[in-house]
C-alpha positions, 0 to 999 in steps of 0.5 A: 869097402873102399879102394884107392888106387896106387896101381896102374889103372888097368890093374885096378880095373882087373882087380875090381872085376875079379872082386866083383865077380866073386862077391856079386856074381858073373853079372858084375863083370859086364862092361858099362854098355852091357850093364846099362842095357839091363833095365833098372825097373827096380829103382823107385827113386833114381840116385840123388846127391846129398851132403857134399864136401870138399872131398866127398859126397853121398849118393842115395836111391830107393829100390822097389823091393829089399836089395843089396846095393853099391856104387861103382865109380871112377874118373872115366866111364870105365869106372874101376872103383866100388863102394858100399855101406858097411854098418858095424861089419854088415853090408847094408842090405835087405832094405829099399833105402840105400846110401853110399858115402864116396870119400877121398875124392879130388876137388875139381874132378868129374866122376862117373858112377852107376848104381848096382844092386841085387834084389833079395828074394828071400833072406834066411839065417844061412842063405840069401837068395838074390834076384837078377843083378841090375844097374842104373845108367852111368851118371856124372858129377863134378866136385867144385874146385877148392878155389871155385870163384863163381857159384850159382844156386837155385832156391825153390819153396812152398811147392806143396806137392804141386808137380805141374807147377814144379815142372815149369820151374824145373825147366828154368833150373835145368837151363841154368845148370846150377851148382846146387839146388835148395828146396827151402821148405813146404815142398813136401806137404803134410806127408801122410805116407811113404808112398806120397813122400817117395813120389815127391822125392822122385819128382823133385830130384828128377826135375833138377837133375839131382843125380849130377848136382847136390840138393838140400831139402830144408824143413818147413812147417809142413814137412813137420806135419803128417803121419810120415813126418818123423820118417821123412828125414831118413830120405836125406843126409845132412852134415853131422846128421842135423837138419840145420848146418853150414856149408861153404861153397866158393865165396859163400858160407850158407847157414841153414836153420830149421825154424820148426813149426809156426805156432807154439808147441802147446797149440791144439793142432800138435796134440802135445807131440812137439817140442821145438823150443828146445830145438831152437835153443839148441840151434842158438848155441850152435849159431854162436859156435858157427859165427866164431868158426874160421869158415864163417869168418873167412867167407866172402858172403854169409847167407842165412837160409831158412823157411820162415822169415825171422821178420814178418810184416804182421806183428801178431804172428812173430817167428818163434825163433827170432827171440832166441836167434836174433841176439846171436845174429844181430851182431854177426856179419850176415849179408842176407837171408833167403826165406819163404813161407809167406807165399808172396815174394819180397825183398825187404831192405835192411832195417825196414822191419827191424831186420839187420840184413836184407831179406829175400822171400820166395813166393807161393804154391800156384802159378800166380805167386810161384817163384824161383830164386837164383843166387850168383856169386863171385869174388866181387858181388853176390846177386840174388834174383826172384823170377816168376814161372816164365823166367821173368825177373821180378826183383833183384838185389846185389850184395857187394863184397865187404 
């Protein structure tokens, strides 16, 4: 259900309050201040932004018990608009995993929003019994203007569920107030259960204020391991539903790839349950289309992002994707790749290891080797720096405009 206003704002607000009263109960008529007073103790993971586009973004959250949820939003704290998720005629309900896609938004505008939800006490065929209606505090986000000239993005990797370490790094992230944050693999380590996954998700999204800026969770080889690996992707939303994708942001075109595991599919550790070769071949075909797209060609900078470097100093452990992707990428105007996995930060100059473009590699999962990668790009140059847990710059590289 989506409503776009062509009426005066006051009329829209009155209309939606009436609709919400009828559909959701008297509690929906409370103003924002009173609504915020209702504690959101039923939220296990606060709202986080995913899959941003020029005129849309998806808001996800988790509740502690099955519920029906929706998003109220608008250009002021008075909100005025409402959106929920309808699947084949059914409003998404009786679930703890919630997501709502807000579309038809205006680039460059700041939007305010809150989550509303009603816990479900019982769900019969002819009657649903709801618990007390609740709201989260009002949050806000700003969609980037179409001509945004400067962008800042942060990259974290190989956290391996080390939450105290992440807290130290997240202090830097919050101080930088980046436009977007990338978790470049091995942040969810060998996840055994939903509870462990939700704790990690809750920690990571809160630490980078993901309620106000989009986050990207990229699979590393350790996201692929563990009993919950096949459900982990349900916590995120990727463009076109794929864990590999491209995203244009200001002058940068990010090309995100999923390398899969770091050993052959037949390795005994995988118990015959992996088939990443076909998945990498699928991405090779997609890459051919991507490098011929107008969005790729028109970008000022083209940055690869993937967990495992395609070029490694140890020739006995080559990246399995390289043979499939290198023929496509070798002739493409790639400016730089941002990777992780080795637990040792590095900047590798072009051609130093057969690489046709520079490599930036993030650090490891303890205080000695952990890093934060910061990308800052404008119309003239793109600078990528590697910083330690104290914010000290260790290495940096600047890519000039072609």
